[in-house]
KOLVEXZA-384336 format. One record per residue (C-alpha): residue number from 1; residue in one letter; x, y, z negated. Coordinates in Angstrom, 2 decimals. Last residue first. Layout:
BEGIN
resi, resn, u, v, w
NUM, A, X, Y, Z
...
% end
This chain:
BEGIN
resi, resn, u, v, w
173, X, 2.93, 31.61, -11.11
172, X, 2.60, 31.37, -7.00
171, X, 1.24, 28.88, -4.52
170, X, -2.36, 29.75, -5.77
169, X, -3.35, 28.66, -2.05
168, X, -3.40, 32.16, -0.86
167, X, -0.05, 32.98, -2.37
166, X, 1.34, 30.04, -0.62
165, X, 0.27, 31.62, 2.78
164, X, 1.22, 34.67, 2.09
163, X, 4.98, 33.84, 0.83
162, X, 5.33, 31.78, 4.28
161, X, 4.06, 34.67, 6.10
160, X, 6.67, 37.03, 4.56
159, X, 9.25, 34.24, 5.11
158, X, 8.59, 34.06, 8.66
157, X, 7.93, 37.90, 9.50
156, X, 10.75, 38.68, 7.32
155, X, 12.86, 36.33, 10.08
154, X, 11.15, 37.26, 12.73
153, X, 12.55, 40.94, 12.04
152, X, 15.92, 39.75, 11.09
151, X, 16.01, 37.58, 14.47
150, X, 14.68, 40.90, 16.29
149, X, 17.18, 42.95, 14.74
148, X, 20.41, 40.18, 16.09
147, X, 18.86, 40.56, 19.38
146, X, 16.91, 38.28, 21.38
145, X, 16.42, 40.05, 24.46
144, X, 12.86, 40.12, 25.29
143, X, 11.55, 38.02, 29.39
142, X, 8.78, 36.20, 27.81
141, X, 10.83, 33.12, 27.41
140, X, 12.84, 34.81, 24.82
139, X, 9.91, 35.70, 22.67
138, X, 8.40, 31.80, 22.93
137, X, 12.23, 30.76, 21.67
136, X, 12.27, 33.17, 19.05
135, X, 8.92, 32.55, 18.06
134, X, 9.56, 28.44, 18.02
133, X, 13.06, 29.09, 16.31
132, X, 10.76, 30.48, 13.37
131, X, 8.55, 27.48, 13.46
130, X, 11.03, 24.86, 13.12
129, X, 12.60, 26.79, 10.41
128, X, 8.56, 26.42, 8.64
127, X, 8.79, 22.78, 9.27
126, X, 12.36, 21.88, 7.81
125, X, 11.61, 24.31, 4.32
124, X, 12.27, 27.75, 3.78
123, X, 10.97, 27.47, 0.00
122, X, 8.12, 29.87, -1.03
121, X, 7.97, 29.40, -4.81
120, X, 9.79, 32.85, -5.26
119, X, 12.49, 30.59, -7.45
118, X, 12.58, 28.16, -4.09
117, X, 13.59, 31.32, -1.77
116, X, 16.29, 31.69, -3.46
115, X, 17.42, 28.35, -3.67
114, X, 16.51, 27.77, 0.18
113, X, 18.02, 30.68, 0.97
112, X, 21.61, 29.49, 2.31
111, X, 20.49, 26.83, 4.01
110, X, 17.26, 28.44, 6.07
109, X, 20.02, 31.22, 7.09
108, X, 22.66, 28.94, 7.95
107, X, 19.64, 27.08, 10.18
106, X, 18.96, 29.90, 11.60
105, X, 22.39, 30.76, 12.60
104, X, 23.58, 27.70, 14.01
103, X, 20.27, 27.45, 16.24
102, X, 21.42, 31.22, 17.53
101, X, 24.47, 29.38, 18.54
100, X, 22.48, 26.54, 19.97
99, X, 20.23, 28.78, 21.74
98, X, 16.83, 27.14, 21.42
97, X, 15.14, 24.31, 23.03
96, X, 12.71, 23.77, 20.47
95, X, 12.50, 19.84, 19.15
94, X, 16.02, 18.99, 20.64
93, X, 17.39, 22.64, 19.25
92, X, 15.98, 22.08, 16.00
91, X, 16.68, 18.85, 14.89
90, X, 20.26, 18.63, 16.14
89, X, 20.33, 21.97, 13.71
88, X, 18.81, 19.65, 10.79
87, X, 21.42, 17.18, 11.63
86, X, 24.30, 19.32, 11.21
85, X, 23.07, 21.35, 8.14
84, X, 22.70, 18.41, 6.40
83, X, 18.79, 17.20, 5.91
82, X, 16.54, 18.29, 3.49
81, X, 16.72, 15.96, -0.07
80, X, 15.19, 12.48, -0.31
79, X, 15.09, 11.60, -3.63
78, X, 14.67, 7.75, -4.19
77, X, 12.72, 6.11, -7.18
76, X, 12.52, 2.31, -7.73
75, X, 10.62, -0.05, -9.71
74, X, 7.39, 2.53, -9.54
73, X, 5.23, 1.36, -12.80
72, X, 7.28, 4.18, -15.06
71, X, 5.37, 6.99, -12.90
70, X, 1.74, 5.74, -13.34
69, X, 2.58, 5.99, -17.19
68, X, 3.85, 9.22, -16.67
67, X, 1.00, 10.66, -15.03
66, X, 2.49, 12.62, -11.73
65, X, 2.81, 16.26, -12.56
64, X, 0.91, 18.25, -10.42
63, X, 0.78, 19.20, -6.67
62, X, -1.77, 21.31, -4.85
61, X, 0.85, 23.75, -3.49
60, X, 4.29, 22.90, -3.28
59, X, 6.85, 24.60, -5.06
58, X, 5.81, 23.65, -8.55
57, X, 8.36, 20.80, -8.07
56, X, 8.33, 17.37, -6.69
55, X, 7.17, 16.54, -3.26
54, X, 5.25, 12.83, -3.14
53, X, 6.21, 9.94, -1.68
52, X, 4.30, 6.25, -2.77
51, X, 4.70, 2.62, -1.79
50, X, 3.08, 0.09, -3.42
49, X, 4.00, -3.56, -3.30
48, X, 1.63, -5.94, -4.55
47, X, 2.87, -9.67, -5.32
46, X, 1.59, -12.93, -5.19
45, X, 1.54, -13.88, -2.10
44, X, -2.31, -13.01, -1.23
43, X, -2.02, -9.28, -1.83
42, X, -6.06, -8.56, -2.66
41, X, -7.86, -5.11, -1.23
40, X, -11.40, -5.33, -2.82
39, X, -13.94, -3.02, -1.54
38, X, -16.02, -1.36, -4.64
37, X, -16.79, 1.75, -2.02
36, X, -15.56, 4.71, -4.09
35, X, -13.65, 2.37, -6.60
34, X, -11.34, 0.93, -4.39
33, X, -10.97, -2.76, -6.07
32, X, -7.49, -3.28, -5.91
31, X, -5.85, -7.03, -6.10
30, X, -3.05, -8.93, -6.91
29, X, -3.08, -13.09, -6.50
28, X, -2.40, -14.73, -9.76
27, X, -5.47, -16.95, -8.67
26, X, -7.33, -16.17, -12.36
25, X, -6.71, -12.18, -10.71
24, X, -3.81, -9.83, -11.60
23, X, -4.12, -6.78, -13.20
22, X, -0.98, -4.01, -14.61
21, X, -0.51, -2.15, -10.99
20, X, -4.15, -1.65, -10.88
19, X, -4.52, -0.40, -14.20
18, X, -2.11, 2.10, -13.17
17, X, -3.42, 2.73, -10.22
16, X, -7.09, 3.77, -11.32
15, X, -5.18, 5.92, -13.98
14, X, -4.00, 8.02, -10.86
13, X, -7.12, 8.15, -9.29
12, X, -8.84, 9.12, -12.19
11, X, -6.09, 11.65, -12.41
10, X, -6.74, 13.53, -8.77
9, X, -4.05, 12.60, -6.54
8, X, -1.62, 15.36, -5.39
7, X, 0.59, 13.45, -7.48
6, X, 0.86, 10.66, -4.74
5, X, 1.83, 12.84, -1.68
4, X, 1.33, 10.02, 0.10
3, X, 0.33, 6.72, -1.01
2, X, 1.64, 3.23, 1.46
1, X, -0.36, 0.17, -0.24
% end
């Protein structure tokens, strides 16, 4: 069972998972009974594997602390950080076709500012970096020359947009 963004689950579903991770039928098969439709999911091999992903930190709107009892039931935890700058630059270039030198600038800015912006609860994540690169590609394709001041202007727009979006979703304390 794969659960994405497990810490966005309502507490009642987190509690359900805590009990489901402890329950076995008399046949020794693990099972889950889905509360909303009473459907039963059975793992006939004698074990149930639950893989869950979550975004950690108050930076992400709608996320909360995961129930400690549930968190302790997971066998292994793996932290995944941002891509290394070189890989992120390759990704941005492949997805947007942005000039390689300009791509390096954008990736450096994103990398350098992630810590500072995370304090504002608005990280410059890879998705936002891609949107910024797409904006510059669009501007360039319309015939406008991409200058240093234009890069700075679009950077301000990107940062403002993510800050505004997160504040509207309640992402600021």
